[in-house]
N, C-alpha and C positions, 0 to 999 in steps of 0.2 A: 264326169264323161259327157261329151257332146255328141249328139246324134245328128249326123249330116242330113241335109234336106236338099232335094233337087229342084224345088219349086221357086227359088230365089235368084236364079241366074241373071235376071234382067232388072233386078231391084238394087237400090243403093243401100249400103250399110249405114246406119245411123249411129249405132253405138257398138264398139268393139272393145273387148278386154283381151290382154295378152298376159299370161302368166300371173294373174292378179291374186294377191294374198290380202286378206282383210283381217282387221283386228285392232288391238290396242297396244300402245307402247307404255310400259311402266318402267321408268328410269332406264335401266340397261336390259330390261327383259321385254320380250314380245309375247303377247297373248294372241295366238293366231286362231281366228274363228273359222276361216276356210281358206284353202290354198289352191293354186293352180286353176283358177277360174278362167275359162276361155269361152267368151260369148260373142256371137255376131247377131245383132238385132237389126232387122231390115225395116225399110219404109213400109207403112201400112199394116204392120203386124201388132196384134194384141198378145202381150206376153204376160203370163201369170207367174208370180213367185210364191212358192208354197213351202211349208215346213212346220215342224212343231214349234211351240213357244221356246224362245231363247236359243234358237239354232242359229240365229245370225242374219235374218231377213233384213231387219232395220239397219244392221251394220253395212250390209251390201248396198242397200239403197242410199245411205249416207255417203258411201265411198264413191258410188257411181255419179253422185251429184256434187262432189267436191266439198261437201260438208265435213268429211273426215278423210284424212290422208290414207292412201294405200300403204300397206307394209312393204309390199313388193309388186312388181309389174306395172302395167300401164292401162289406162282407160282413154280411149279415143271417142270423141263425140264430133260428128260430121268431119272426120278425117283429121281432127287436131286433138293433140294430147290435152286432156282436160286441165292438167296443172298449169297450162300456159294461158288459160282464159282469164281475162279480168272479170270482175263481177258483172259489169254492164254488158260485156260480150256474152257471158254465159246466159244471162237473162233472155237473150235473143235466140238461144238454142234449146233451152231446157226450162220447162215449167213444172212446178211441184204442187201437188194437192196433198195436204197433210191432214190428220184427224184432229189436230189441235183446234181449240176454239179460235174463231177470228177475232181480231183486235176490238172491232167495234160493231156489234150486232144492230147498232142504230143506223147504219148505212142502209140505204135502199138497195134493192137487187140490182138495179141499173147502176148505181155507183160502185157496188162491189165488182161487177163484171168489168166495168170501166178500168179498175185498177190493174187489169190485165195489160193495159196499154202503157203502164207507167215506164217500162224500159225504153219506150220510143218517144215519149213526150218531152217537150223542152222543160226548162227548170221551173216554169210556172204551171206546168201540167196541162197546157192547152191542147185539147183534142182537135186534130185535123180531120179532114173529110175521110181520110184513109182510116183513121182510128175509129171514128164513129161507125164506118161500114163494117169493120171487123167486129166490133162490139154487137152490133145488130145481127151479123150473121151468127156469131156465137150464141146469142139468145134464141135465135130461130132454130138452130141445129140441135139444141138441148131441150127444145119445147118448153121454154119458161116465159114466153111472151106474156101470159096472163099474170106473172109474178113481179113484173118490172118495178112497180110502184109500191110493192110491200117492203116493209123493213125487215131485215134479216131475223130480228127476234120473234117475228110473227110466223116464221117458217117452220115446217116440220123438219126432222133430221134428214128425211129423203129429198125434200124440196132444197134445203141448204146444200146438200151434196151435189145436186145438179147444178146449182148456182156456182159452186166452187169449180166444178168442171167447166162451166161456161167461161169462167174467168181465165182458166188455163187455155181454153180454145182461143179466146180473144188475144191472149199473149202471142199466139201465132208461132210457136216453136215446133221444130221438126220432132222433138221428143217430149213427151209427157210422162211424168212419173207420179204415182199415187200410192200412198201408204195406207193400206187397209181401208179402201173407200166405202166398204159396206158395213163398218162397225156401227152398232146400235140401230141397225135397220131390221125390220121384220123380213120374213123370207121373200115376200113378194117384192118388196123394194130392193132387196139384195139382187135378186134376179133382174129387176128393172135397171139398176145402175150398171151391172156388168153387161147386160145386153146393150145399153147405151153406149158403153165404151167400144164394144164390138163394132157397132154401126159407125161411130165416129172414126175408128181406125180405118175402116174400109172407105168411108166417104171422103175423108180429109187426107188419107194417106200418111198420117202421122203415126209415129211409132209410140205405142202406149204400153208401159210396164207398170203393173200393180202388184202389191203384195196382198195376200188374202188367206183367210181361214176357210173360204167357201170352196174347198177342193173339188167337190162334185160339179158345182156350176162352172168352175174354171175349165175343167176337163171338157165340158160340152162346148165352151165358147172360145177358148183361147186358140190361136194359131200355134203358139209355142208355149212351153211351160219351163220354168226353173224349179227343180226340186232340190231343196237343201236337206241333208241328213247328216248323221254323225259321222258317216264315211266320206263326205265331201258334197258333190253336187252333181245332178244330171240335168241335161238340157236337150230338148227336142219337141217333136210334135206329141200331143197327148197319147195318140194311139201307140206311137212308138215307145213311149214311156211306160204305157201299161204293159206292153209286151216284154219289156226288160225288167218288170217288176219294181219299178222305181217307187211307186205309191205303196207297195206291200211293206217296204221297209221303213216307212215314215214313223210308224207308231208301234208300241209293243202289241203283240197280237193276243194278249190275254183278255182283252176287252172288245177290240174291234178288228174286223178283217176287211181287206179290200177285195171287192168282187170284180175281177177283170171283165166279166161278161156284161156287167151293167155299169162299169166305171164309177162305182160309188162304194162307200164304206157301210158295212153291216155290223150291227151289235152282235157279239158272240152269245149264243144262248147256252 
């Protein structure tokens, strides 16, 4: 179910899905993970994707980024069907931050952020003035100026996450997607990273979609949320999703209960 919002009339739609079904093809059989997904993500929005383990969050992200084909329906990115994008074109529209280890932690922070400009540089990788300017802006906006000469293996998990976000900002795409950006971080740095994403969405007017298990934080910070459960999905502003009990149905209630007054989960005594 999608909950309509009246605060987006003057904003551009960055990503839209129509009748999207996601899952896997096994010879002649289809394993449908979720069906009839209809989303409209607008510029400048921070959107959190939540759900229990194994519910299909990563499958949805892979489908929205063209890593995995849709079973049915369409995904539009910047008003163009995502299946029609060439790889080089897609890199100018979508940047992805994954939880996987980076290829070489021997790179300096400056070098890793500069890789965000790879879709735009010529075949020898020469950085133009515009590229250097965007790299510097990404470093400044993520507050990692003091880290630029460090090598990535010298960074903490939280610092490395900020650097990867800076690389995505340097790529300068209208849509940024992150797969569980707060994994392995302590509670302070989880909040720090999510608040950073909130600020970046507002300041840069980029659309940022991230999957997370930090549901309490996401409720506080996100403009919209996608809630995936065994019955399908619900999409809307956090307050509206609380009212329709979307979070109450995420997990069995034998151990934890969602408190709509505080917008958080409580352990059942």
